[in-house]
N, C-alpha and C positions, 0 to 999 in steps of 0.2 A: 501493497500499499504506500504511504507515506513515509516518510524517517521518525527511527522513532521517537512516542510522542507525538503525533500531529494531530492534529486538533480539526473536523468537522464540524460543521451548525445543519443543524438538520431544519428547519422551518417545518412548522405545523408535525411537531416532532413528536405532540400527544397525541394525535388521527393515528390509523391502524393503523395507514402504509408507513408515516412517521416514524414510530415507532417501535415498527418489522425493521425499516432501514436502518435506524439508530440502534439496533440489537446488533444488527450482523455485522455495522459497522464495530464497535465495544467487543465484540470476537475476534475482531483481526486486531486490538491493540488500539485502538485510536481514544483519546477522550473526545468523548462526546456533547456540545452543545446542544440542546437540546431547547428548544425556542416553538411557545404556542403562545396564543391571547391568552392562556388560561396557566399562570405560571402553578396552582396547585396540579393540575396534571401534567406540565413541563416537571415539576420538580421529583413526580412522582414515577415518570419514567427514566427520570437521571438515576434515581436514586436505583430501580430495577434494576441496573444495565451492569453485566460480568466490570473486575476493574476498579483502574481510580483516575479521580479528577475529571468526572464528569459532574453537568451544570446544569442545569434545568433555569428558565424563568419566560418572564411571558411577555412577549412584543409582537406588535403589531405590524406585518411585514409592510400593507401599505401606508406606514408612516416614515418617512423617512428619516424624521429625529430619532426614532424610535430603537431604528433598524442602527441607524451609528452608533447612536447612545448603543446598543445591544453588541455590536461587532466591537465595539471598545470596552465592554466589561471583558468578551471572554479574548482578545488581545491583550486584557489586565492582569485578568486569573487564570488564562489558560496558556495562553498563546496563539499565536499569526493563527489567521484560517486558512488552514491551505485543502482543504473541502469542502465543498459548499455546497447545498443540496436543498432543493424547491420545492419542497412540497406541499407548503401550503397551497389552500383550495377553496373556494366557496360554489356554491352552485345551486339551484331548483332547477325541478320541471313545469316549465311555465309557455305555452305560441309566445313566439317575436309581439305578436300583437297589442299581445297581454302585459309585454315587458312598458317599462314605464325610465324617460332616466334618470329617477333614483336607482335602481336595478342594474340598468348600464356601467353606471358609476363602483356599483358594489362588486358585481362580479370584474369589471378593467381591475378596479384596483387591487382586488386581492390575488386575481388569477399572474395579469399580465404587473401590472405597478409592480406588486411586490416582488417580484423575478429581475425586475432593473435595479428597484431598491438598493437589494442584498450584493447584487452580481456590482453594482457600484460602488461597495462599502469593501468589497473585499478583490476583488481584479488586482486596482495598483500593487498591493502590499504579492501577490500573488507573481503579477509582471516582476516583480524586483526583486525578489528573490526565484525565480526565473523557475516555479515549479506553483501546481495546481489544480484543481479539479473540479469541474462543474457542471451538477447534472439536474437536469430541471424535469420534474415530472409531467408532464402534459395530459391526453390524452388520443385515445385512436377518435375522440368526436372531434379532434381539429385536422385526423387526416379522409376522414368517410365522410364528416355531418351528422348531424345527429336531433333529432324533430325533439322539440322542447328545450333545445339545449341550445338555439339557434347563438345568444350572446360569451355564453361559457364557451363551446366552439370557435367563435372568433377569437379571445381572447388567449385560447390553448394554440392556436393556430397561431398567434403573434408570438408566444412565446419558440414553437419553433421554428419561426422563418428571426427571431433573433437571435435563437442559441445557434445558428450558421453562421451570422454574419460576426454576430462575435470569435467565436473558433477562427475567420481566417483572422481575423483581427490580432490573436494573440499568440496561436500557435507557434509563433519563432522563437516565443519564450516558455516550450514548455506547460503552457496553460490547457488543455483540453476541455470541453465543453462539448457537451449530448443533453441526449432526449430519450429519456421512457416514459411512454406512452400507454399506460394503463387500458385494456377493456374494461367492460362493466364490472363492475369487485364487489366482493362480497365486503362490504364496512358499514357503520351504522349510519352513514350518510347519505349513502344510495337508499339506504331504505326508511331512511325518515324521507326523502324525498319523493320518494314511491308516496309512500304512507300521504299524500297531501295530495293525490289523483284519486280520483274516483273509483277509477281502479287497479292503484297501484302492486298488487300482487300479479293480478294478469300481467302487466305492466315489465316484472320482474322476468316472470316465468315466460314472456315472447323474447327479453334480450339471451336470456338463458337459454332456447332454444336456438337464437340465430346465430350463439358458438360454436362453429363445430366441435370443441372439446366437451359439450354441452352442458357446462357449468359452465358459475360464476369464478373469475379469478379471487384470487385469497391474496393478502396482505403478503404473505410469504411468499407468492409468486412472483409479487413483484420486486422483494428487496433486493432478491440474487441479482439480478441486473440492474438497478443500481447501484449495487457495489463493487460486481465487477467494472462499472463505468467510472469509479471511482479508482479504483487500484492504478500501481504501477504495471497491471498486466497489460493496459490498456493507452500505453501511451502513447500508443502509434494509432487510433483512434480518437477522434474530433467532427462534430459535427455530423454525427450520425443520429438516427430518429427511430429507434428501437420498439416496434410494438411489445404489447407483453400481454395476449388478449384471446388465449385459445383459436386461431387461428383464424380470429370475426378481421382484421387486416395479414393481409398478407401484401411483402412486398416485389 
């Protein structure tokens, strides 16, 4: 992975996918900074990780000042960020004609602006040290489109395009930028979103039937792909988008 004692920042680290990523990074010997909107949940995840030197704290990725403060705290207490994993995300199943500008702002702020904010705070140091790994978690919705997720798909598509472009800018300094696109994943978020629909159970069943492997992904399906791209073994891989979707999306 990184040099011994390397530091990884995981946003959305207390969520289902984020926590699975944190566990695997910690198991590889990294000190993990678990950032989430809820401090208590972030601290709980950090305390559950193997090894030592982890920390959990509240950070709103949509707030650049909050992100700056969080990265400063990590640098002071753990060291500079070697690995950035952007998992934080937010969505609702809503037809586009029923969405509002406030909804657009919320989706874009969390899913896209959050990636801009965290990247702006850690990339300069990575360039100076000539080593870094950034893995942005987007969605297969960005690759194929998704009914009821138009704004979310657009925001995640922006993450994919941004990641490819940033990868070109920073590659000469041994900094890689890649994207993992989960397909429909069995998390509290997707079930909570489906629960707001008239036939949420039927909607999730339809999603499942569309997947060739006939099941939703689990967080443990997603995390290994993220951790591989964050590792030294992936040092010559950059600007790539990897779907983890049971065959829903094929290259």
